[in-house]
DRENDO-1510 file (C-alpha; in Angstrom, 1 decimal, always signed):
<recs>
REC; n; res; u; v; w
REC; 1; UNK; -21.1; +13.1; +30.7 .
REC; 2; UNK; -22.4; +9.9; +29.1 .
REC; 3; UNK; -26.1; +9.1; +28.6 .
REC; 4; UNK; -27.4; +5.6; +27.8 .
REC; 5; UNK; -30.7; +3.9; +27.1 .
REC; 6; UNK; -30.7; +0.3; +28.2 .
REC; 7; UNK; -32.9; -2.7; +29.2 .
REC; 8; UNK; -32.6; -4.2; +32.6 .
REC; 9; UNK; -35.0; -6.6; +34.3 .
REC; 10; UNK; -37.3; -6.5; +31.3 .
REC; 11; UNK; -37.7; -2.7; +31.6 .
REC; 12; UNK; -36.2; +0.1; +29.4 .
REC; 13; UNK; -34.5; +2.9; +31.3 .
REC; 14; UNK; -32.4; +6.0; +30.5 .
REC; 15; UNK; -29.6; +7.2; +32.6 .
REC; 16; UNK; -26.1; +8.4; +33.2 .
REC; 17; UNK; -23.0; +6.1; +32.8 .
REC; 18; UNK; -20.2; +6.3; +35.3 .
REC; 19; UNK; -17.4; +4.1; +36.4 .
REC; 20; UNK; -19.8; +2.4; +38.8 .
REC; 21; UNK; -22.4; +1.5; +36.2 .
REC; 22; UNK; -25.6; +3.1; +34.9 .
REC; 23; UNK; -27.6; +5.4; +37.1 .
REC; 24; UNK; -31.2; +5.5; +36.0 .
REC; 25; UNK; -33.3; +8.6; +35.5 .
REC; 26; UNK; -36.8; +8.6; +37.0 .
REC; 27; UNK; -39.3; +6.4; +35.1 .
REC; 28; UNK; -40.5; +7.9; +31.9 .
REC; 29; UNK; -37.5; +10.2; +31.3 .
REC; 30; UNK; -35.7; +9.5; +28.1 .
REC; 31; UNK; -32.4; +10.6; +26.7 .
REC; 32; UNK; -34.2; +12.6; +24.1 .
REC; 33; UNK; -36.1; +14.4; +26.9 .
REC; 34; UNK; -32.8; +15.4; +28.4 .
REC; 35; UNK; -31.4; +16.6; +25.1 .
REC; 36; UNK; -34.5; +18.8; +24.7 .
REC; 37; UNK; -33.9; +20.4; +28.1 .
REC; 38; UNK; -35.9; +18.4; +30.6 .
REC; 39; UNK; -34.3; +18.4; +34.0 .
REC; 40; UNK; -33.5; +14.9; +35.3 .
REC; 41; UNK; -31.6; +13.7; +38.3 .
REC; 42; UNK; -30.5; +10.0; +38.4 .
REC; 43; UNK; -31.8; +8.1; +41.4 .
REC; 44; UNK; -31.1; +4.7; +43.0 .
REC; 45; UNK; -28.1; +2.5; +43.0 .
REC; 46; UNK; -26.0; +2.0; +39.8 .
REC; 47; UNK; -26.4; -1.1; +37.7 .
REC; 48; UNK; -23.2; -2.6; +36.3 .
REC; 49; UNK; -23.0; -2.0; +32.5 .
REC; 50; UNK; -22.2; -5.7; +32.0 .
REC; 51; UNK; -25.7; -6.6; +33.4 .
REC; 52; UNK; -27.7; -4.4; +31.0 .
REC; 53; UNK; -28.5; -4.6; +27.3 .
REC; 54; UNK; -27.5; -1.3; +25.7 .
REC; 55; UNK; -30.0; +0.1; +23.3 .
REC; 56; UNK; -29.5; +2.9; +20.8 .
REC; 57; UNK; -28.8; +5.9; +23.1 .
REC; 58; UNK; -31.9; +7.8; +21.8 .
REC; 59; UNK; -34.9; +7.5; +19.6 .
REC; 60; UNK; -34.1; +10.3; +17.1 .
REC; 61; UNK; -36.6; +12.2; +15.0 .
REC; 62; UNK; -34.3; +11.7; +11.9 .
REC; 63; UNK; -31.0; +10.3; +10.8 .
REC; 64; UNK; -29.0; +12.0; +8.1 .
REC; 65; UNK; -25.8; +10.2; +7.0 .
REC; 66; UNK; -23.2; +12.3; +5.2 .
REC; 67; UNK; -20.3; +11.3; +3.0 .
REC; 68; UNK; -17.6; +13.6; +4.5 .
REC; 69; UNK; -14.4; +11.6; +4.0 .
REC; 70; UNK; -12.6; +12.3; +0.7 .
REC; 71; UNK; -10.5; +9.1; +1.0 .
REC; 72; UNK; -13.6; +7.0; +1.3 .
REC; 73; UNK; -15.1; +8.5; -1.8 .
REC; 74; UNK; -11.9; +8.0; -3.7 .
REC; 75; UNK; -11.9; +4.3; -2.8 .
REC; 76; UNK; -15.5; +3.8; -3.8 .
REC; 77; UNK; -15.5; +5.5; -7.2 .
REC; 78; UNK; -13.7; +3.9; -10.1 .
REC; 79; UNK; -11.0; +4.6; -11.2 .
REC; 80; UNK; -10.3; +6.1; -7.8 .
REC; 81; UNK; -11.1; +9.7; -8.6 .
REC; 82; UNK; -13.4; +12.0; -6.5 .
REC; 83; UNK; -16.3; +13.6; -8.4 .
REC; 84; UNK; -15.8; +17.4; -8.4 .
REC; 85; UNK; -19.4; +17.8; -7.0 .
REC; 86; UNK; -18.2; +16.2; -3.8 .
REC; 87; UNK; -16.1; +19.2; -3.0 .
REC; 88; UNK; -18.9; +21.7; -3.7 .
REC; 89; UNK; -21.1; +20.9; -0.7 .
REC; 90; UNK; -21.7; +18.1; +1.8 .
REC; 91; UNK; -23.9; +15.3; +0.6 .
REC; 92; UNK; -26.2; +13.1; +2.7 .
REC; 93; UNK; -29.1; +10.8; +2.6 .
REC; 94; UNK; -31.9; +10.0; +5.1 .
REC; 95; UNK; -31.7; +6.6; +6.7 .
REC; 96; UNK; -34.3; +4.6; +8.7 .
REC; 97; UNK; -34.7; +5.7; +12.4 .
REC; 98; UNK; -36.9; +2.6; +12.9 .
REC; 99; UNK; -33.9; +0.2; +12.2 .
REC; 100; UNK; -31.5; +1.3; +14.9 .
REC; 101; UNK; -29.7; -1.3; +16.9 .
REC; 102; UNK; -27.8; -1.3; +20.2 .
REC; 103; UNK; -24.1; -1.6; +20.8 .
REC; 104; UNK; -24.1; -5.4; +21.1 .
REC; 105; UNK; -27.2; -6.4; +19.2 .
REC; 106; UNK; -27.1; -9.1; +16.6 .
REC; 107; UNK; -27.4; -7.8; +13.0 .
REC; 108; UNK; -29.4; -9.9; +10.5 .
REC; 109; UNK; -28.2; -10.0; +6.8 .
REC; 110; UNK; -30.8; -8.2; +4.7 .
REC; 111; UNK; -33.1; -10.4; +2.6 .
REC; 112; UNK; -31.5; -11.1; -0.8 .
REC; 113; UNK; -28.1; -9.7; +0.0 .
REC; 114; UNK; -24.8; -11.5; -0.7 .
REC; 115; UNK; -22.5; -8.5; -0.3 .
REC; 116; UNK; -23.1; -7.3; +3.3 .
REC; 117; UNK; -20.8; -4.6; +4.7 .
REC; 118; UNK; -20.1; -2.4; +7.7 .
REC; 119; UNK; -19.3; +1.4; +7.8 .
REC; 120; UNK; -17.2; +3.0; +10.5 .
REC; 121; UNK; -18.6; +6.4; +11.4 .
REC; 122; UNK; -19.1; +8.9; +14.2 .
REC; 123; UNK; -22.5; +10.6; +14.6 .
REC; 124; UNK; -23.3; +14.0; +16.1 .
REC; 125; UNK; -26.6; +14.5; +17.9 .
REC; 126; UNK; -28.1; +17.9; +17.8 .
REC; 127; UNK; -29.4; +19.8; +20.8 .
REC; 128; UNK; -31.6; +22.9; +20.9 .
REC; 129; UNK; -28.6; +25.2; +20.3 .
REC; 130; UNK; -26.0; +23.2; +18.5 .
REC; 131; UNK; -24.3; +19.8; +18.9 .
REC; 132; UNK; -25.2; +18.1; +22.1 .
REC; 133; UNK; -23.0; +15.0; +21.9 .
REC; 134; UNK; -21.5; +12.2; +19.9 .
REC; 135; UNK; -21.8; +8.5; +19.5 .
REC; 136; UNK; -20.5; +5.7; +17.2 .
REC; 137; UNK; -22.5; +4.8; +14.1 .
REC; 138; UNK; -22.2; +1.7; +12.0 .
REC; 139; UNK; -24.1; +2.1; +8.7 .
REC; 140; UNK; -24.6; -1.5; +7.8 .
REC; 141; UNK; -24.9; -1.8; +4.0 .
REC; 142; UNK; -26.2; -4.4; +1.5 .
REC; 143; UNK; -23.8; -3.4; -1.3 .
REC; 144; UNK; -25.5; -5.5; -4.0 .
REC; 145; UNK; -28.9; -4.1; -3.3 .
REC; 146; UNK; -27.4; -0.6; -3.0 .
REC; 147; UNK; -25.6; -0.8; -6.4 .
REC; 148; UNK; -28.8; -1.9; -8.2 .
REC; 149; UNK; -30.9; +0.8; -6.7 .
REC; 150; UNK; -28.5; +3.7; -7.4 .
REC; 151; UNK; -28.4; +2.9; -11.1 .
REC; 152; UNK; -31.9; +4.3; -11.1 .
REC; 153; UNK; -30.5; +7.6; -9.9 .
REC; 154; UNK; -32.4; +7.3; -6.6 .
REC; 155; UNK; -31.5; +5.9; -3.3 .
REC; 156; UNK; -29.9; +4.2; -1.4 .
REC; 157; UNK; -33.1; +2.5; -0.1 .
REC; 158; UNK; -33.2; -1.2; +0.8 .
REC; 159; UNK; -29.4; -1.4; +0.5 .
REC; 160; UNK; -29.2; +0.7; +3.7 .
REC; 161; UNK; -32.4; +0.6; +5.8 .
REC; 162; UNK; -32.2; -2.8; +7.5 .
REC; 163; UNK; -29.8; -1.9; +10.3 .
REC; 164; UNK; -27.8; +1.0; +11.8 .
REC; 165; UNK; -26.0; +0.6; +15.1 .
REC; 166; UNK; -25.7; +3.5; +17.4 .
REC; 167; UNK; -23.8; +3.3; +20.7 .
REC; 168; UNK; -22.6; +2.5; +23.1 .
REC; 169; UNK; -23.8; +5.7; +24.6 .
REC; 170; UNK; -24.0; +9.4; +23.9 .
REC; 171; UNK; -21.0; +11.4; +25.0 .
REC; 172; UNK; -21.6; +15.1; +25.6 .
REC; 173; UNK; -19.7; +17.5; +23.3 .
REC; 174; UNK; -17.8; +19.1; +26.2 .
REC; 175; UNK; -16.0; +15.8; +26.9 .
REC; 176; UNK; -14.5; +15.7; +23.5 .
REC; 177; UNK; -13.4; +19.3; +23.2 .
REC; 178; UNK; -9.8; +18.4; +24.3 .
REC; 179; UNK; -9.5; +16.4; +21.1 .
REC; 180; UNK; -10.2; +19.3; +18.8 .
REC; 181; UNK; -7.3; +20.2; +16.5 .
REC; 182; UNK; -6.1; +23.7; +15.4 .
REC; 183; UNK; -8.4; +23.5; +12.4 .
REC; 184; UNK; -11.5; +22.9; +14.5 .
REC; 185; UNK; -11.9; +19.1; +13.8 .
REC; 186; UNK; -12.1; +16.4; +16.4 .
REC; 187; UNK; -9.0; +14.3; +16.1 .
REC; 188; UNK; -10.5; +11.0; +17.4 .
REC; 189; UNK; -8.8; +7.7; +16.5 .
REC; 190; UNK; -11.3; +5.3; +14.8 .
REC; 191; UNK; -10.7; +1.6; +14.4 .
REC; 192; UNK; -12.7; -1.4; +13.1 .
REC; 193; UNK; -11.9; -5.1; +13.4 .
REC; 194; UNK; -13.6; -8.2; +11.9 .
REC; 195; UNK; -13.3; -11.4; +14.0 .
REC; 196; UNK; -10.5; -9.8; +16.0 .
REC; 197; UNK; -8.4; -8.7; +12.9 .
REC; 198; UNK; -8.1; -4.9; +12.4 .
REC; 199; UNK; -9.1; -3.9; +8.9 .
REC; 200; UNK; -9.5; -0.1; +9.1 .
REC; 201; UNK; -8.1; +2.8; +11.1 .
REC; 202; UNK; -8.5; +6.6; +10.6 .
REC; 203; UNK; -8.8; +9.9; +12.3 .
REC; 204; UNK; -12.1; +11.7; +12.5 .
REC; 205; UNK; -10.3; +14.9; +11.8 .
REC; 206; UNK; -9.8; +13.7; +8.2 .
REC; 207; UNK; -13.4; +14.8; +7.4 .
REC; 208; UNK; -13.8; +17.4; +4.7 .
REC; 209; UNK; -16.1; +19.5; +6.9 .
REC; 210; UNK; -16.5; +19.6; +10.7 .
REC; 211; UNK; -19.8; +18.6; +12.2 .
REC; 212; UNK; -20.8; +22.2; +12.8 .
REC; 213; UNK; -20.7; +22.8; +9.0 .
REC; 214; UNK; -22.6; +19.6; +8.3 .
REC; 215; UNK; -25.3; +20.8; +10.7 .
REC; 216; UNK; -25.4; +24.2; +9.1 .
REC; 217; UNK; -25.8; +22.6; +5.7 .
REC; 218; UNK; -28.5; +20.2; +6.9 .
REC; 219; UNK; -30.5; +23.2; +8.2 .
REC; 220; UNK; -30.4; +25.2; +5.0 .
REC; 221; UNK; -34.0; +25.8; +3.9 .
REC; 222; UNK; -35.5; +23.5; +6.5 .
REC; 223; UNK; -35.9; +23.0; +10.3 .
REC; 224; UNK; -33.6; +20.8; +12.4 .
REC; 225; UNK; -34.9; +19.3; +15.7 .
REC; 226; UNK; -33.1; +18.5; +18.9 .
REC; 227; UNK; -32.2; +14.8; +18.7 .
REC; 228; UNK; -31.6; +14.8; +15.0 .
REC; 229; UNK; -28.6; +12.5; +14.2 .
REC; 230; UNK; -25.9; +13.5; +11.7 .
REC; 231; UNK; -23.5; +10.7; +10.6 .
REC; 232; UNK; -20.0; +11.6; +9.4 .
REC; 233; UNK; -20.1; +9.1; +6.7 .
REC; 234; UNK; -17.6; +6.3; +6.4 .
REC; 235; UNK; -14.0; +7.1; +7.3 .
REC; 236; UNK; -11.1; +6.2; +4.9 .
REC; 237; UNK; -8.4; +3.6; +5.1 .
REC; 238; UNK; -10.6; +0.6; +5.5 .
REC; 239; UNK; -13.6; +2.1; +7.1 .
REC; 240; UNK; -15.7; -0.4; +5.1 .
REC; 241; UNK; -15.1; -3.4; +2.9 .
REC; 242; UNK; -16.4; -1.8; -0.3 .
REC; 243; UNK; -13.6; +0.7; -0.1 .
REC; 244; UNK; -11.1; -2.1; +0.1 .
REC; 245; UNK; -12.8; -3.8; -2.9 .
REC; 246; UNK; -12.6; -0.6; -4.9 .
REC; 247; UNK; -8.9; -0.5; -4.3 .
REC; 248; UNK; -8.4; -4.1; -5.5 .
REC; 249; UNK; -8.7; -5.9; -2.3 .
REC; 250; UNK; -10.0; -9.5; -2.1 .
REC; 251; UNK; -11.5; -9.5; +1.4 .
REC; 252; UNK; -14.8; -11.4; +1.7 .
REC; 253; UNK; -18.1; -9.8; +2.4 .
REC; 254; UNK; -19.6; -10.3; +5.9 .
REC; 255; UNK; -21.1; -13.7; +6.6 .
REC; 256; UNK; -23.2; -15.0; +9.5 .
REC; 257; UNK; -21.1; -15.5; +12.5 .
REC; 258; UNK; -18.7; -12.6; +11.8 .
REC; 259; UNK; -18.1; -10.2; +14.6 .
REC; 260; UNK; -17.6; -6.5; +13.8 .
REC; 261; UNK; -16.0; -4.3; +16.5 .
REC; 262; UNK; -15.6; -0.6; +16.3 .
REC; 263; UNK; -13.8; +1.7; +18.7 .
REC; 264; UNK; -13.6; +5.4; +18.7 .
REC; 265; UNK; -11.3; +7.3; +21.0 .
REC; 266; UNK; -13.2; +9.2; +23.7 .
REC; 267; UNK; -16.5; +7.5; +23.0 .
REC; 268; UNK; -16.2; +3.7; +23.4 .
REC; 269; UNK; -16.7; +0.4; +21.6 .
REC; 270; UNK; -19.6; -1.3; +19.8 .
REC; 271; UNK; -19.5; -5.0; +19.0 .
REC; 272; UNK; -22.1; -6.7; +16.8 .
REC; 273; UNK; -22.4; -10.2; +15.5 .
REC; 274; UNK; -23.8; -10.8; +12.0 .
REC; 275; UNK; -26.6; -13.5; +11.9 .
REC; 276; UNK; -28.7; -15.0; +9.2 .
REC; 277; UNK; -31.5; -12.9; +7.9 .
REC; 278; UNK; -35.0; -13.7; +6.9 .
REC; 279; UNK; -35.3; -15.6; +3.6 .
REC; 280; UNK; -38.0; -14.0; +1.5 .
REC; 281; UNK; -39.3; -14.8; -2.0 .
REC; 282; UNK; -37.6; -12.9; -4.9 .
REC; 283; UNK; -39.0; -9.5; -5.8 .
REC; 284; UNK; -41.4; -9.6; -8.8 .
REC; 285; UNK; -39.9; -7.5; -11.7 .
REC; 286; UNK; -41.9; -4.7; -13.2 .
REC; 287; UNK; -44.3; -5.7; -16.0 .
REC; 288; UNK; -43.6; -4.4; -19.5 .
REC; 289; UNK; -45.2; -1.0; -19.9 .
REC; 290; UNK; -48.6; -1.2; -21.6 .
REC; 291; UNK; -48.2; +2.1; -23.5 .
REC; 292; UNK; -51.9; +2.8; -23.4 .
REC; 293; UNK; -53.0; +6.5; -23.3 .
REC; 294; UNK; -56.8; +6.0; -22.8 .
REC; 295; UNK; -59.2; +3.5; -21.4 .
</recs>
């Protein structure tokens, strides 16, 4: 089953996607409500998907983004080696749930960035008792801002929180079980193209840990909630431009007008256009420390 949140006729709805279109739930019922166990039966005639604006499938309580692909790490870290700490346990950061975009929304370049990038990922959405379903995640990244921030041994922050695409809908876990390989990983084909030219392709099953183990790690010493989103991290083999740069590629960063299209087998396709962002004044640097110890 596929669940979507969408805008139609100036109103936001949630519903079920079929070959006929989107079948709306009763007013006020959200996809997050359904994930948390609220019964909901679609009513009324379907609306063709082409006539709606697809929003992020849900409004999640939190979004954790892991870095679970060894090949991606290898391409990002000079001189191409993987830190031994990566193998010890999954690593993630929290990104901004308030910056989620829909499957076809325009994506503004973050203020001050000249190295804008995409990241091809799959996200698992947690239910009350495990993984409820999956969707595509594009972790848009301002690489120049990210690099500066992480030299302070904290972050990423503004390098990551301007935009994250989720979509096109949420596919329930049972639909993807036929893709599970003998090692317990989902062998879904992942592809990304820029302006119609494919730049990356990988299998989701190349993750270092399956989503079930990522969820177990995320829950160590804390409480997970139904609706929490867990990103796989960027896949290898061209899952982002920065990986290509790290391997010596000369591909240009994203510019206004570029169209990024991502397709994941069994889930669907998202397609976003990069647009100019807001021009803001430069950030004022810190003042020299006064060094005073008393008034």
